[in-house]
Each structure stands twice: as C-alpha cells, then as structure tokens.
mmCIF entry with sequence, helices, sheets and N, C-alpha, C, O atoms, coordinates in Angstrom:
data_MODEL
# 
_entry.id   MODEL 
# 
_entity.id                         1 
_entity.type                       polymer 
_entity.pdbx_number_of_molecules   1 
# 
_entity_poly.entity_id                      1 
_entity_poly.type                           'polypeptide(L)' 
_entity_poly.nstd_linkage                   no 
_entity_poly.nstd_monomer                   no 
_entity_poly.pdbx_seq_one_letter_code       
;(UNK)(UNK)(UNK)(UNK)(UNK)(UNK)(UNK)(UNK)(UNK)(UNK)(UNK)(UNK)(UNK)(UNK)(UNK)(UNK)
(UNK)(UNK)(UNK)(UNK)(UNK)(UNK)(UNK)(UNK)(UNK)(UNK)(UNK)(UNK)(UNK)(UNK)(UNK)(UNK)
(UNK)(UNK)(UNK)(UNK)(UNK)(UNK)(UNK)(UNK)(UNK)(UNK)(UNK)(UNK)(UNK)(UNK)(UNK)(UNK)
(UNK)(UNK)(UNK)(UNK)
;
_entity_poly.pdbx_seq_one_letter_code_can   XXXXXXXXXXXXXXXXXXXXXXXXXXXXXXXXXXXXXXXXXXXXXXXXXXXX 
_entity_poly.pdbx_strand_id                 A 
# 
loop_
_entity_poly_seq.entity_id 
_entity_poly_seq.num 
_entity_poly_seq.mon_id 
_entity_poly_seq.hetero 
1 1  UNK n 
1 2  UNK n 
1 3  UNK n 
1 4  UNK n 
1 5  UNK n 
1 6  UNK n 
1 7  UNK n 
1 8  UNK n 
1 9  UNK n 
1 10 UNK n 
1 11 UNK n 
1 12 UNK n 
1 13 UNK n 
1 14 UNK n 
1 15 UNK n 
1 16 UNK n 
1 17 UNK n 
1 18 UNK n 
1 19 UNK n 
1 20 UNK n 
1 21 UNK n 
1 22 UNK n 
1 23 UNK n 
1 24 UNK n 
1 25 UNK n 
1 26 UNK n 
1 27 UNK n 
1 28 UNK n 
1 29 UNK n 
1 30 UNK n 
1 31 UNK n 
1 32 UNK n 
1 33 UNK n 
1 34 UNK n 
1 35 UNK n 
1 36 UNK n 
1 37 UNK n 
1 38 UNK n 
1 39 UNK n 
1 40 UNK n 
1 41 UNK n 
1 42 UNK n 
1 43 UNK n 
1 44 UNK n 
1 45 UNK n 
1 46 UNK n 
1 47 UNK n 
1 48 UNK n 
1 49 UNK n 
1 50 UNK n 
1 51 UNK n 
1 52 UNK n 
# 
_struct_asym.id          A 
_struct_asym.entity_id   1 
# 
loop_
_struct_conf.conf_type_id 
_struct_conf.id 
_struct_conf.pdbx_PDB_helix_id 
_struct_conf.beg_label_comp_id 
_struct_conf.beg_label_asym_id 
_struct_conf.beg_label_seq_id 
_struct_conf.pdbx_beg_PDB_ins_code 
_struct_conf.end_label_comp_id 
_struct_conf.end_label_asym_id 
_struct_conf.end_label_seq_id 
_struct_conf.pdbx_end_PDB_ins_code 
_struct_conf.beg_auth_comp_id 
_struct_conf.beg_auth_asym_id 
_struct_conf.beg_auth_seq_id 
_struct_conf.end_auth_comp_id 
_struct_conf.end_auth_asym_id 
_struct_conf.end_auth_seq_id 
_struct_conf.pdbx_PDB_helix_class 
_struct_conf.details 
_struct_conf.pdbx_PDB_helix_length 
HELX_P HELX_P1 AA1 UNK A 2  ? UNK A 9  ? UNK A 2  UNK A 9  1 ? 8  
HELX_P HELX_P2 AA2 UNK A 19 ? UNK A 24 ? UNK A 19 UNK A 24 1 ? 6  
HELX_P HELX_P3 AA3 UNK A 26 ? UNK A 51 ? UNK A 26 UNK A 51 1 ? 26 
# 
_struct_conf_type.id          HELX_P 
_struct_conf_type.criteria    ? 
_struct_conf_type.reference   ? 
# 
loop_
_atom_site.group_PDB 
_atom_site.id 
_atom_site.type_symbol 
_atom_site.label_atom_id 
_atom_site.label_alt_id 
_atom_site.label_comp_id 
_atom_site.label_asym_id 
_atom_site.label_entity_id 
_atom_site.label_seq_id 
_atom_site.pdbx_PDB_ins_code 
_atom_site.Cartn_x 
_atom_site.Cartn_y 
_atom_site.Cartn_z 
_atom_site.occupancy 
_atom_site.B_iso_or_equiv 
_atom_site.pdbx_formal_charge 
_atom_site.auth_seq_id 
_atom_site.auth_comp_id 
_atom_site.auth_asym_id 
_atom_site.auth_atom_id 
_atom_site.pdbx_PDB_model_num 
ATOM 1   N N  . UNK A 1 1  ? 4.821   -25.303 2.923   1.00 0.00 ? 1  UNK A N  1 
ATOM 2   C CA . UNK A 1 1  ? 3.419   -25.278 3.263   1.00 0.00 ? 1  UNK A CA 1 
ATOM 3   C C  . UNK A 1 1  ? 3.218   -24.764 4.683   1.00 0.00 ? 1  UNK A C  1 
ATOM 4   O O  . UNK A 1 1  ? 2.321   -23.958 4.931   1.00 0.00 ? 1  UNK A O  1 
ATOM 5   N N  . UNK A 1 2  ? 4.044   -25.222 5.612   1.00 0.00 ? 2  UNK A N  1 
ATOM 6   C CA . UNK A 1 2  ? 3.896   -24.775 7.002   1.00 0.00 ? 2  UNK A CA 1 
ATOM 7   C C  . UNK A 1 2  ? 4.219   -23.292 7.132   1.00 0.00 ? 2  UNK A C  1 
ATOM 8   O O  . UNK A 1 2  ? 3.565   -22.573 7.888   1.00 0.00 ? 2  UNK A O  1 
ATOM 9   N N  . UNK A 1 3  ? 5.218   -22.840 6.402   1.00 0.00 ? 3  UNK A N  1 
ATOM 10  C CA . UNK A 1 3  ? 5.582   -21.419 6.448   1.00 0.00 ? 3  UNK A CA 1 
ATOM 11  C C  . UNK A 1 3  ? 4.422   -20.573 5.922   1.00 0.00 ? 3  UNK A C  1 
ATOM 12  O O  . UNK A 1 3  ? 4.083   -19.540 6.498   1.00 0.00 ? 3  UNK A O  1 
ATOM 13  N N  . UNK A 1 4  ? 3.824   -21.023 4.829   1.00 0.00 ? 4  UNK A N  1 
ATOM 14  C CA . UNK A 1 4  ? 2.701   -20.297 4.265   1.00 0.00 ? 4  UNK A CA 1 
ATOM 15  C C  . UNK A 1 4  ? 1.558   -20.244 5.274   1.00 0.00 ? 4  UNK A C  1 
ATOM 16  O O  . UNK A 1 4  ? 0.996   -19.175 5.509   1.00 0.00 ? 4  UNK A O  1 
ATOM 17  N N  . UNK A 1 5  ? 1.217   -21.344 5.854   1.00 0.00 ? 5  UNK A N  1 
ATOM 18  C CA . UNK A 1 5  ? 0.118   -21.373 6.827   1.00 0.00 ? 5  UNK A CA 1 
ATOM 19  C C  . UNK A 1 5  ? 0.437   -20.471 8.012   1.00 0.00 ? 5  UNK A C  1 
ATOM 20  O O  . UNK A 1 5  ? -0.435  -19.755 8.504   1.00 0.00 ? 5  UNK A O  1 
ATOM 21  N N  . UNK A 1 6  ? 1.689   -20.504 8.472   1.00 0.00 ? 6  UNK A N  1 
ATOM 22  C CA . UNK A 1 6  ? 2.141   -19.660 9.583   1.00 0.00 ? 6  UNK A CA 1 
ATOM 23  C C  . UNK A 1 6  ? 1.900   -18.185 9.258   1.00 0.00 ? 6  UNK A C  1 
ATOM 24  O O  . UNK A 1 6  ? 1.327   -17.450 10.062  1.00 0.00 ? 6  UNK A O  1 
ATOM 25  N N  . UNK A 1 7  ? 2.343   -17.761 8.071   1.00 0.00 ? 7  UNK A N  1 
ATOM 26  C CA . UNK A 1 7  ? 2.204   -16.365 7.670   1.00 0.00 ? 7  UNK A CA 1 
ATOM 27  C C  . UNK A 1 7  ? 0.732   -15.987 7.456   1.00 0.00 ? 7  UNK A C  1 
ATOM 28  O O  . UNK A 1 7  ? 0.314   -14.900 7.857   1.00 0.00 ? 7  UNK A O  1 
ATOM 29  N N  . UNK A 1 8  ? -0.043  -16.853 6.841   1.00 0.00 ? 8  UNK A N  1 
ATOM 30  C CA . UNK A 1 8  ? -1.461  -16.551 6.613   1.00 0.00 ? 8  UNK A CA 1 
ATOM 31  C C  . UNK A 1 8  ? -2.215  -16.428 7.934   1.00 0.00 ? 8  UNK A C  1 
ATOM 32  O O  . UNK A 1 8  ? -3.136  -15.619 8.039   1.00 0.00 ? 8  UNK A O  1 
ATOM 33  N N  . UNK A 1 9  ? -1.843  -17.212 8.938   1.00 0.00 ? 9  UNK A N  1 
ATOM 34  C CA . UNK A 1 9  ? -2.462  -17.089 10.254  1.00 0.00 ? 9  UNK A CA 1 
ATOM 35  C C  . UNK A 1 9  ? -2.159  -15.748 10.903  1.00 0.00 ? 9  UNK A C  1 
ATOM 36  O O  . UNK A 1 9  ? -2.846  -15.346 11.842  1.00 0.00 ? 9  UNK A O  1 
ATOM 37  N N  . UNK A 1 10 ? -1.157  -15.065 10.421  1.00 0.00 ? 10 UNK A N  1 
ATOM 38  C CA . UNK A 1 10 ? -0.786  -13.749 10.940  1.00 0.00 ? 10 UNK A CA 1 
ATOM 39  C C  . UNK A 1 10 ? -1.182  -12.606 10.022  1.00 0.00 ? 10 UNK A C  1 
ATOM 40  O O  . UNK A 1 10 ? -0.684  -11.488 10.155  1.00 0.00 ? 10 UNK A O  1 
ATOM 41  N N  . UNK A 1 11 ? -2.101  -12.900 9.071   1.00 0.00 ? 11 UNK A N  1 
ATOM 42  C CA . UNK A 1 11 ? -2.657  -11.842 8.250   1.00 0.00 ? 11 UNK A CA 1 
ATOM 43  C C  . UNK A 1 11 ? -2.009  -11.663 6.894   1.00 0.00 ? 11 UNK A C  1 
ATOM 44  O O  . UNK A 1 11 ? -2.442  -10.803 6.126   1.00 0.00 ? 11 UNK A O  1 
ATOM 45  N N  . UNK A 1 12 ? -0.995  -12.435 6.571   1.00 0.00 ? 12 UNK A N  1 
ATOM 46  C CA . UNK A 1 12 ? -0.337  -12.292 5.277   1.00 0.00 ? 12 UNK A CA 1 
ATOM 47  C C  . UNK A 1 12 ? -1.202  -12.892 4.181   1.00 0.00 ? 12 UNK A C  1 
ATOM 48  O O  . UNK A 1 12 ? -1.985  -13.809 4.429   1.00 0.00 ? 12 UNK A O  1 
ATOM 49  N N  . UNK A 1 13 ? -1.059  -12.372 2.974   1.00 0.00 ? 13 UNK A N  1 
ATOM 50  C CA . UNK A 1 13 ? -1.683  -12.951 1.778   1.00 0.00 ? 13 UNK A CA 1 
ATOM 51  C C  . UNK A 1 13 ? -0.578  -13.457 0.872   1.00 0.00 ? 13 UNK A C  1 
ATOM 52  O O  . UNK A 1 13 ? 0.322   -12.707 0.493   1.00 0.00 ? 13 UNK A O  1 
ATOM 53  N N  . UNK A 1 14 ? -0.650  -14.710 0.533   1.00 0.00 ? 14 UNK A N  1 
ATOM 54  C CA . UNK A 1 14 ? 0.382   -15.323 -0.314  1.00 0.00 ? 14 UNK A CA 1 
ATOM 55  C C  . UNK A 1 14 ? -0.141  -15.389 -1.743  1.00 0.00 ? 14 UNK A C  1 
ATOM 56  O O  . UNK A 1 14 ? -1.226  -15.915 -1.991  1.00 0.00 ? 14 UNK A O  1 
ATOM 57  N N  . UNK A 1 15 ? 0.622   -14.862 -2.664  1.00 0.00 ? 15 UNK A N  1 
ATOM 58  C CA . UNK A 1 15 ? 0.287   -14.926 -4.089  1.00 0.00 ? 15 UNK A CA 1 
ATOM 59  C C  . UNK A 1 15 ? 1.379   -15.706 -4.785  1.00 0.00 ? 15 UNK A C  1 
ATOM 60  O O  . UNK A 1 15 ? 2.547   -15.321 -4.733  1.00 0.00 ? 15 UNK A O  1 
ATOM 61  N N  . UNK A 1 16 ? 1.021   -16.781 -5.425  1.00 0.00 ? 16 UNK A N  1 
ATOM 62  C CA . UNK A 1 16 ? 2.022   -17.648 -6.046  1.00 0.00 ? 16 UNK A CA 1 
ATOM 63  C C  . UNK A 1 16 ? 2.302   -17.248 -7.488  1.00 0.00 ? 16 UNK A C  1 
ATOM 64  O O  . UNK A 1 16 ? 1.416   -16.792 -8.211  1.00 0.00 ? 16 UNK A O  1 
ATOM 65  N N  . UNK A 1 17 ? 3.541   -17.427 -7.882  1.00 0.00 ? 17 UNK A N  1 
ATOM 66  C CA . UNK A 1 17 ? 3.947   -17.285 -9.271  1.00 0.00 ? 17 UNK A CA 1 
ATOM 67  C C  . UNK A 1 17 ? 4.478   -18.659 -9.700  1.00 0.00 ? 17 UNK A C  1 
ATOM 68  O O  . UNK A 1 17 ? 5.487   -19.136 -9.179  1.00 0.00 ? 17 UNK A O  1 
ATOM 69  N N  . UNK A 1 18 ? 3.801   -19.270 -10.632 1.00 0.00 ? 18 UNK A N  1 
ATOM 70  C CA . UNK A 1 18 ? 4.229   -20.573 -11.105 1.00 0.00 ? 18 UNK A CA 1 
ATOM 71  C C  . UNK A 1 18 ? 5.405   -20.397 -12.044 1.00 0.00 ? 18 UNK A C  1 
ATOM 72  O O  . UNK A 1 18 ? 5.372   -19.549 -12.936 1.00 0.00 ? 18 UNK A O  1 
ATOM 73  N N  . UNK A 1 19 ? 6.435   -21.186 -11.849 1.00 0.00 ? 19 UNK A N  1 
ATOM 74  C CA . UNK A 1 19 ? 7.670   -21.043 -12.658 1.00 0.00 ? 19 UNK A CA 1 
ATOM 75  C C  . UNK A 1 19 ? 7.384   -21.199 -14.149 1.00 0.00 ? 19 UNK A C  1 
ATOM 76  O O  . UNK A 1 19 ? 7.993   -20.516 -14.972 1.00 0.00 ? 19 UNK A O  1 
ATOM 77  N N  . UNK A 1 20 ? 6.491   -22.065 -14.489 1.00 0.00 ? 20 UNK A N  1 
ATOM 78  C CA . UNK A 1 20 ? 6.133   -22.255 -15.906 1.00 0.00 ? 20 UNK A CA 1 
ATOM 79  C C  . UNK A 1 20 ? 5.595   -20.956 -16.501 1.00 0.00 ? 20 UNK A C  1 
ATOM 80  O O  . UNK A 1 20 ? 5.977   -20.550 -17.598 1.00 0.00 ? 20 UNK A O  1 
ATOM 81  N N  . UNK A 1 21 ? 4.695   -20.310 -15.746 1.00 0.00 ? 21 UNK A N  1 
ATOM 82  C CA . UNK A 1 21 ? 4.140   -19.039 -16.235 1.00 0.00 ? 21 UNK A CA 1 
ATOM 83  C C  . UNK A 1 21 ? 5.224   -17.965 -16.300 1.00 0.00 ? 21 UNK A C  1 
ATOM 84  O O  . UNK A 1 21 ? 5.244   -17.159 -17.230 1.00 0.00 ? 21 UNK A O  1 
ATOM 85  N N  . UNK A 1 22 ? 6.130   -17.948 -15.313 1.00 0.00 ? 22 UNK A N  1 
ATOM 86  C CA . UNK A 1 22 ? 7.194   -16.962 -15.282 1.00 0.00 ? 22 UNK A CA 1 
ATOM 87  C C  . UNK A 1 22 ? 8.088   -17.110 -16.518 1.00 0.00 ? 22 UNK A C  1 
ATOM 88  O O  . UNK A 1 22 ? 8.408   -16.117 -17.172 1.00 0.00 ? 22 UNK A O  1 
ATOM 89  N N  . UNK A 1 23 ? 8.484   -18.322 -16.834 1.00 0.00 ? 23 UNK A N  1 
ATOM 90  C CA . UNK A 1 23 ? 9.387   -18.544 -17.974 1.00 0.00 ? 23 UNK A CA 1 
ATOM 91  C C  . UNK A 1 23 ? 8.679   -18.263 -19.300 1.00 0.00 ? 23 UNK A C  1 
ATOM 92  O O  . UNK A 1 23 ? 9.322   -17.840 -20.261 1.00 0.00 ? 23 UNK A O  1 
ATOM 93  N N  . UNK A 1 24 ? 7.401   -18.485 -19.363 1.00 0.00 ? 24 UNK A N  1 
ATOM 94  C CA . UNK A 1 24 ? 6.690   -18.251 -20.613 1.00 0.00 ? 24 UNK A CA 1 
ATOM 95  C C  . UNK A 1 24 ? 6.429   -16.763 -20.850 1.00 0.00 ? 24 UNK A C  1 
ATOM 96  O O  . UNK A 1 24 ? 6.517   -16.282 -21.980 1.00 0.00 ? 24 UNK A O  1 
ATOM 97  N N  . UNK A 1 25 ? 6.102   -16.031 -19.759 1.00 0.00 ? 25 UNK A N  1 
ATOM 98  C CA . UNK A 1 25 ? 5.771   -14.613 -19.941 1.00 0.00 ? 25 UNK A CA 1 
ATOM 99  C C  . UNK A 1 25 ? 5.975   -13.869 -18.619 1.00 0.00 ? 25 UNK A C  1 
ATOM 100 O O  . UNK A 1 25 ? 5.016   -13.579 -17.905 1.00 0.00 ? 25 UNK A O  1 
ATOM 101 N N  . UNK A 1 26 ? 7.226   -13.569 -18.308 1.00 0.00 ? 26 UNK A N  1 
ATOM 102 C CA . UNK A 1 26 ? 7.551   -12.919 -17.035 1.00 0.00 ? 26 UNK A CA 1 
ATOM 103 C C  . UNK A 1 26 ? 6.884   -11.544 -16.920 1.00 0.00 ? 26 UNK A C  1 
ATOM 104 O O  . UNK A 1 26 ? 6.433   -11.174 -15.836 1.00 0.00 ? 26 UNK A O  1 
ATOM 105 N N  . UNK A 1 27 ? 6.815   -10.806 -17.985 1.00 0.00 ? 27 UNK A N  1 
ATOM 106 C CA . UNK A 1 27 ? 6.214   -9.466  -17.912 1.00 0.00 ? 27 UNK A CA 1 
ATOM 107 C C  . UNK A 1 27 ? 4.735   -9.536  -17.537 1.00 0.00 ? 27 UNK A C  1 
ATOM 108 O O  . UNK A 1 27 ? 4.240   -8.673  -16.812 1.00 0.00 ? 27 UNK A O  1 
ATOM 109 N N  . UNK A 1 28 ? 4.030   -10.552 -18.024 1.00 0.00 ? 28 UNK A N  1 
ATOM 110 C CA . UNK A 1 28 ? 2.628   -10.711 -17.674 1.00 0.00 ? 28 UNK A CA 1 
ATOM 111 C C  . UNK A 1 28 ? 2.483   -11.048 -16.191 1.00 0.00 ? 28 UNK A C  1 
ATOM 112 O O  . UNK A 1 28 ? 1.564   -10.555 -15.537 1.00 0.00 ? 28 UNK A O  1 
ATOM 113 N N  . UNK A 1 29 ? 3.370   -11.872 -15.655 1.00 0.00 ? 29 UNK A N  1 
ATOM 114 C CA . UNK A 1 29 ? 3.328   -12.214 -14.232 1.00 0.00 ? 29 UNK A CA 1 
ATOM 115 C C  . UNK A 1 29 ? 3.654   -11.006 -13.367 1.00 0.00 ? 29 UNK A C  1 
ATOM 116 O O  . UNK A 1 29 ? 3.046   -10.820 -12.314 1.00 0.00 ? 29 UNK A O  1 
ATOM 117 N N  . UNK A 1 30 ? 4.598   -10.190 -13.792 1.00 0.00 ? 30 UNK A N  1 
ATOM 118 C CA . UNK A 1 30 ? 4.926   -8.972  -13.064 1.00 0.00 ? 30 UNK A CA 1 
ATOM 119 C C  . UNK A 1 30 ? 3.735   -8.023  -13.052 1.00 0.00 ? 30 UNK A C  1 
ATOM 120 O O  . UNK A 1 30 ? 3.436   -7.411  -12.026 1.00 0.00 ? 30 UNK A O  1 
ATOM 121 N N  . UNK A 1 31 ? 3.061   -7.901  -14.176 1.00 0.00 ? 31 UNK A N  1 
ATOM 122 C CA . UNK A 1 31 ? 1.868   -7.037  -14.265 1.00 0.00 ? 31 UNK A CA 1 
ATOM 123 C C  . UNK A 1 31 ? 0.762   -7.564  -13.358 1.00 0.00 ? 31 UNK A C  1 
ATOM 124 O O  . UNK A 1 31 ? 0.085   -6.784  -12.689 1.00 0.00 ? 31 UNK A O  1 
ATOM 125 N N  . UNK A 1 32 ? 0.574   -8.886  -13.330 1.00 0.00 ? 32 UNK A N  1 
ATOM 126 C CA . UNK A 1 32 ? -0.453  -9.486  -12.491 1.00 0.00 ? 32 UNK A CA 1 
ATOM 127 C C  . UNK A 1 32 ? -0.180  -9.194  -11.027 1.00 0.00 ? 32 UNK A C  1 
ATOM 128 O O  . UNK A 1 32 ? -1.096  -8.829  -10.290 1.00 0.00 ? 32 UNK A O  1 
ATOM 129 N N  . UNK A 1 33 ? 1.079   -9.350  -10.590 1.00 0.00 ? 33 UNK A N  1 
ATOM 130 C CA . UNK A 1 33 ? 1.432   -9.080  -9.205  1.00 0.00 ? 33 UNK A CA 1 
ATOM 131 C C  . UNK A 1 33 ? 1.280   -7.592  -8.903  1.00 0.00 ? 33 UNK A C  1 
ATOM 132 O O  . UNK A 1 33 ? 0.792   -7.224  -7.834  1.00 0.00 ? 33 UNK A O  1 
ATOM 133 N N  . UNK A 1 34 ? 1.692   -6.737  -9.833  1.00 0.00 ? 34 UNK A N  1 
ATOM 134 C CA . UNK A 1 34 ? 1.572   -5.283  -9.650  1.00 0.00 ? 34 UNK A CA 1 
ATOM 135 C C  . UNK A 1 34 ? 0.101   -4.916  -9.438  1.00 0.00 ? 34 UNK A C  1 
ATOM 136 O O  . UNK A 1 34 ? -0.213  -4.129  -8.545  1.00 0.00 ? 34 UNK A O  1 
ATOM 137 N N  . UNK A 1 35 ? -0.791  -5.468  -10.238 1.00 0.00 ? 35 UNK A N  1 
ATOM 138 C CA . UNK A 1 35 ? -2.221  -5.193  -10.111 1.00 0.00 ? 35 UNK A CA 1 
ATOM 139 C C  . UNK A 1 35 ? -2.748  -5.689  -8.772  1.00 0.00 ? 35 UNK A C  1 
ATOM 140 O O  . UNK A 1 35 ? -3.575  -5.024  -8.149  1.00 0.00 ? 35 UNK A O  1 
ATOM 141 N N  . UNK A 1 36 ? -2.278  -6.846  -8.325  1.00 0.00 ? 36 UNK A N  1 
ATOM 142 C CA . UNK A 1 36 ? -2.725  -7.399  -7.036  1.00 0.00 ? 36 UNK A CA 1 
ATOM 143 C C  . UNK A 1 36 ? -2.270  -6.488  -5.885  1.00 0.00 ? 36 UNK A C  1 
ATOM 144 O O  . UNK A 1 36 ? -3.038  -6.235  -4.957  1.00 0.00 ? 36 UNK A O  1 
ATOM 145 N N  . UNK A 1 37 ? -1.034  -6.001  -5.944  1.00 0.00 ? 37 UNK A N  1 
ATOM 146 C CA . UNK A 1 37 ? -0.531  -5.096  -4.903  1.00 0.00 ? 37 UNK A CA 1 
ATOM 147 C C  . UNK A 1 37 ? -1.359  -3.820  -4.888  1.00 0.00 ? 37 UNK A C  1 
ATOM 148 O O  . UNK A 1 37 ? -1.753  -3.353  -3.819  1.00 0.00 ? 37 UNK A O  1 
ATOM 149 N N  . UNK A 1 38 ? -1.624  -3.258  -6.040  1.00 0.00 ? 38 UNK A N  1 
ATOM 150 C CA . UNK A 1 38 ? -2.436  -2.031  -6.111  1.00 0.00 ? 38 UNK A CA 1 
ATOM 151 C C  . UNK A 1 38 ? -3.835  -2.256  -5.550  1.00 0.00 ? 38 UNK A C  1 
ATOM 152 O O  . UNK A 1 38 ? -4.373  -1.402  -4.846  1.00 0.00 ? 38 UNK A O  1 
ATOM 153 N N  . UNK A 1 39 ? -4.422  -3.412  -5.864  1.00 0.00 ? 39 UNK A N  1 
ATOM 154 C CA . UNK A 1 39 ? -5.754  -3.740  -5.343  1.00 0.00 ? 39 UNK A CA 1 
ATOM 155 C C  . UNK A 1 39 ? -5.704  -3.828  -3.816  1.00 0.00 ? 39 UNK A C  1 
ATOM 156 O O  . UNK A 1 39 ? -6.575  -3.276  -3.143  1.00 0.00 ? 39 UNK A O  1 
ATOM 157 N N  . UNK A 1 40 ? -4.723  -4.496  -3.272  1.00 0.00 ? 40 UNK A N  1 
ATOM 158 C CA . UNK A 1 40 ? -4.608  -4.630  -1.819  1.00 0.00 ? 40 UNK A CA 1 
ATOM 159 C C  . UNK A 1 40 ? -4.376  -3.292  -1.137  1.00 0.00 ? 40 UNK A C  1 
ATOM 160 O O  . UNK A 1 40 ? -4.906  -3.047  -0.053  1.00 0.00 ? 40 UNK A O  1 
ATOM 161 N N  . UNK A 1 41 ? -3.591  -2.430  -1.759  1.00 0.00 ? 41 UNK A N  1 
ATOM 162 C CA . UNK A 1 41 ? -3.330  -1.107  -1.207  1.00 0.00 ? 41 UNK A CA 1 
ATOM 163 C C  . UNK A 1 41 ? -4.625  -0.277  -1.189  1.00 0.00 ? 41 UNK A C  1 
ATOM 164 O O  . UNK A 1 41 ? -4.899  0.439   -0.226  1.00 0.00 ? 41 UNK A O  1 
ATOM 165 N N  . UNK A 1 42 ? -5.402  -0.381  -2.250  1.00 0.00 ? 42 UNK A N  1 
ATOM 166 C CA . UNK A 1 42 ? -6.662  0.348   -2.323  1.00 0.00 ? 42 UNK A CA 1 
ATOM 167 C C  . UNK A 1 42 ? -7.640  -0.164  -1.249  1.00 0.00 ? 42 UNK A C  1 
ATOM 168 O O  . UNK A 1 42 ? -8.322  0.629   -0.601  1.00 0.00 ? 42 UNK A O  1 
ATOM 169 N N  . UNK A 1 43 ? -7.702  -1.467  -1.069  1.00 0.00 ? 43 UNK A N  1 
ATOM 170 C CA . UNK A 1 43 ? -8.551  -2.045  -0.025  1.00 0.00 ? 43 UNK A CA 1 
ATOM 171 C C  . UNK A 1 43 ? -8.117  -1.591  1.346   1.00 0.00 ? 43 UNK A C  1 
ATOM 172 O O  . UNK A 1 43 ? -8.962  -1.332  2.203   1.00 0.00 ? 43 UNK A O  1 
ATOM 173 N N  . UNK A 1 44 ? -6.824  -1.489  1.579   1.00 0.00 ? 44 UNK A N  1 
ATOM 174 C CA . UNK A 1 44 ? -6.305  -1.037  2.884   1.00 0.00 ? 44 UNK A CA 1 
ATOM 175 C C  . UNK A 1 44 ? -6.654  0.427   3.111   1.00 0.00 ? 44 UNK A C  1 
ATOM 176 O O  . UNK A 1 44 ? -7.006  0.804   4.229   1.00 0.00 ? 44 UNK A O  1 
ATOM 177 N N  . UNK A 1 45 ? -6.567  1.256   2.085   1.00 0.00 ? 45 UNK A N  1 
ATOM 178 C CA . UNK A 1 45 ? -6.955  2.674   2.221   1.00 0.00 ? 45 UNK A CA 1 
ATOM 179 C C  . UNK A 1 45 ? -8.417  2.790   2.612   1.00 0.00 ? 45 UNK A C  1 
ATOM 180 O O  . UNK A 1 45 ? -8.760  3.587   3.485   1.00 0.00 ? 45 UNK A O  1 
ATOM 181 N N  . UNK A 1 46 ? -9.278  2.017   1.988   1.00 0.00 ? 46 UNK A N  1 
ATOM 182 C CA . UNK A 1 46 ? -10.704 2.047   2.298   1.00 0.00 ? 46 UNK A CA 1 
ATOM 183 C C  . UNK A 1 46 ? -10.914 1.606   3.756   1.00 0.00 ? 46 UNK A C  1 
ATOM 184 O O  . UNK A 1 46 ? -11.685 2.218   4.496   1.00 0.00 ? 46 UNK A O  1 
ATOM 185 N N  . UNK A 1 47 ? -10.222 0.544   4.150   1.00 0.00 ? 47 UNK A N  1 
ATOM 186 C CA . UNK A 1 47 ? -10.360 0.049   5.511   1.00 0.00 ? 47 UNK A CA 1 
ATOM 187 C C  . UNK A 1 47 ? -9.939  1.096   6.536   1.00 0.00 ? 47 UNK A C  1 
ATOM 188 O O  . UNK A 1 47 ? -10.593 1.263   7.565   1.00 0.00 ? 47 UNK A O  1 
ATOM 189 N N  . UNK A 1 48 ? -8.837  1.805   6.250   1.00 0.00 ? 48 UNK A N  1 
ATOM 190 C CA . UNK A 1 48 ? -8.364  2.849   7.143   1.00 0.00 ? 48 UNK A CA 1 
ATOM 191 C C  . UNK A 1 48 ? -9.358  4.002   7.249   1.00 0.00 ? 48 UNK A C  1 
ATOM 192 O O  . UNK A 1 48 ? -9.557  4.550   8.333   1.00 0.00 ? 48 UNK A O  1 
ATOM 193 N N  . UNK A 1 49 ? -9.977  4.370   6.142   1.00 0.00 ? 49 UNK A N  1 
ATOM 194 C CA . UNK A 1 49 ? -10.961 5.450   6.159   1.00 0.00 ? 49 UNK A CA 1 
ATOM 195 C C  . UNK A 1 49 ? -12.181 5.071   6.967   1.00 0.00 ? 49 UNK A C  1 
ATOM 196 O O  . UNK A 1 49 ? -12.748 5.904   7.674   1.00 0.00 ? 49 UNK A O  1 
ATOM 197 N N  . UNK A 1 50 ? -12.584 3.826   6.864   1.00 0.00 ? 50 UNK A N  1 
ATOM 198 C CA . UNK A 1 50 ? -13.765 3.359   7.602   1.00 0.00 ? 50 UNK A CA 1 
ATOM 199 C C  . UNK A 1 50 ? -13.478 3.341   9.114   1.00 0.00 ? 50 UNK A C  1 
ATOM 200 O O  . UNK A 1 50 ? -14.366 3.636   9.913   1.00 0.00 ? 50 UNK A O  1 
ATOM 201 N N  . UNK A 1 51 ? -12.261 3.002   9.502   1.00 0.00 ? 51 UNK A N  1 
ATOM 202 C CA . UNK A 1 51 ? -11.900 2.916   10.900  1.00 0.00 ? 51 UNK A CA 1 
ATOM 203 C C  . UNK A 1 51 ? -11.785 4.276   11.578  1.00 0.00 ? 51 UNK A C  1 
ATOM 204 O O  . UNK A 1 51 ? -11.912 4.375   12.798  1.00 0.00 ? 51 UNK A O  1 
ATOM 205 N N  . UNK A 1 52 ? -11.544 5.331   10.789  1.00 0.00 ? 52 UNK A N  1 
ATOM 206 C CA . UNK A 1 52 ? -11.330 6.650   11.370  1.00 0.00 ? 52 UNK A CA 1 
ATOM 207 C C  . UNK A 1 52 ? -12.604 7.302   11.771  1.00 0.00 ? 52 UNK A C  1 
ATOM 208 O O  . UNK A 1 52 ? -12.591 8.424   12.279  1.00 0.00 ? 52 UNK A O  1 
# 
C-alpha cells in the first residue's frame, strides 16, 4: 500500500489484476490491460499536442 501511494504521488497510475480474474480468464485480463495502456497513450498524445 505504501509503495502504491508513493508511486501515485509521483504521477504513476496503478492498475490491479486480481489473481482470481487472472486464473479464470488470463486472456481477458491481458486485453483489459492492453486497452488501458492504449487509452493512456492516446491521452498522453493529446496532452502533448495541447502543450505545443
């Protein structure tokens, strides 16, 4: 918990994968994380364009 708070205070975003979900359907969890990464990258591109 302290490590997570430390990282979040420095701008990190923590996305959890629950072990129960992983064991039930790992491919769905991988897809969910992949979509989250793509969303964050798209948001960062927009932010960079606005700053320029």
